[in-house]
C-alpha positions, -999 to 999 in steps of 0.1 A, spaced: 1 2 1 27 25 10 39 17 -30 10 26 -43 9 58 -23 43 66 -37 34 58 -75 3 80 -73 25 109 -57 46 103 -82 25 103 -115 21 140 -119 61 145 -116 67 115 -139 45 133 -164 57 166 -164 92 148 -165 82 130 -194 73 164 -211 103 183 -203 121 152 -215 105 156 -249 110 194 -252 145 192 -245 151 163 -271 134 184 -295 158 213 -288 188 194 -290 180 180 -321 173 210 -336 205 223 -321 226 198 -340 209 207 -370 219 244 -373 254 241 -386 250 207 -405 215 203 -418 201 170 -409 168 162 -422 162 132 -397 171 152 -369 144 178 -379 123 152 -385 127 138 -349 127 172 -336 95 178 -348 79 144 -335 89 151 -301 76 184 -301 43 173 -313 43 143 -286 48 171 -260 21 194 -276 -1 164 -275 7 151 -240 0 189 -227 -33 193 -247 -50 162 -229 -65 168 -196 -35 159 -168 -20 163 -137 -13 203 -126 22 212 -135 45 220 -106 56 257 -104 94 244 -111 81 221 -142 63 257 -155 95 278 -151 118 249 -171 88 245 -197 90 280 -204 125 287 -209 131 256 -229 101 259 -252 112 293 -258 147 284 -269 131 255 -290 105 282 -309 138 301 -316 163 275 -326 141 246 -338 120 274 -365 148 275 -384 159 239 -396 120 234 -398 113 261 -423 147 251 -442 134 216 -445 103 226 -459 115 249 -485 140 225 -496 110 202 -503 90 227 -520 116 243 -541 133 209 -553 166 224 -558 153 249 -587 163 281 -561 201 290 -563 214 300 -526 228 336 -524 260 343 -504 244 361 -479 215 339 -468 193 349 -497 184 333 -529 197 349 -562 167 358 -588 168 366 -624 161 406 -630 140 417 -661 157 440 -688 147 475 -683 159 507 -699 185 513 -672 197 478 -670 192 464 -710 211 430 -705 189 421 -669 213 400 -647 209 386 -609 205 398 -576 203 383 -542 168 388 -522 156 378 -487 191 386 -470 191 379 -437 162 356 -431 179 336 -405 185 363 -381 150 375 -390 133 345 -384 150 340 -349 136 373 -339 99 365 -355 99 333 -335 113 350 -303 88 378 -303 57 354 -315 66 323 -286 68 355 -261 37 372 -273 18 341 -269 34 328 -238 27 361 -223 -7 360 -233 -7 385 -258 -11 368 -294 -28 399 -310 10 415 -312 14 386 -343 -7 406 -365 19 436 -360 50 414 -363 34 398 -396 29 437 -410 63 450 -398 80 417 -419 54 424 -448 63 459 -450 102 454 -445 102 423 -474 78 446 -498 102 455 -522 119 423 -525 86 402 -533 85 408 -573 93 375 -583 74 347 -577 102 323 -565 110 354 -536 71 355 -530 69 316 -522 100 313 -502 85 342 -479 50 329 -477 63 292 -472 91 305 -444 69 327 -427 44 302 -419 67 275 -413 83 298 -387 51 311 -372 35 276 -365 65 262 -352 66 292 -328 29 290 -320 31 253 -314 63 259 -289 44 287 -270 10 262 -272 28 239 -250 36 265 -222 1 279 -226 -16 242 -224 10 234 -194 -2 265 -172 -41 263 -180 
């Protein structure tokens, strides 16, 4: 009988420890893909995040304060770190190698011939997307975790206005939309784990 009481008492602790292990696993896998992209690790990271999300979405034991703090810190880090590899994977699957990467993190597109430039040429657009993505996911997850999801509309507006002049080419528009959506979805799921845990 004392063992049964001990198991009942340790049940919530084990549950939240399992959720934290899933989130940490996702974070570690995502971190390993930053320098050397590996699709398998991105898939593992996404599955671990999905398992954590489903676990907290199902009604369960209340999270202890320590678990809430650790989970908050971990999912915020995961939202920033993991969204980049996820977006790169989806963009690679969508473009199937049809886009040339630029030297500054953007893509190279062909320019139309104009009166000033009769031969056309190429230029790199969507530069700095990696760092913009870090900031975007940090702000998105932070806004949701703080209970202010309306801020996401402001973030999207700022990003759209900032990139407006680069979105003439279809390739740039496609990458902008796909990359932004994947990045935002990743950050929202990460923040959702925290919001569901503290609900």
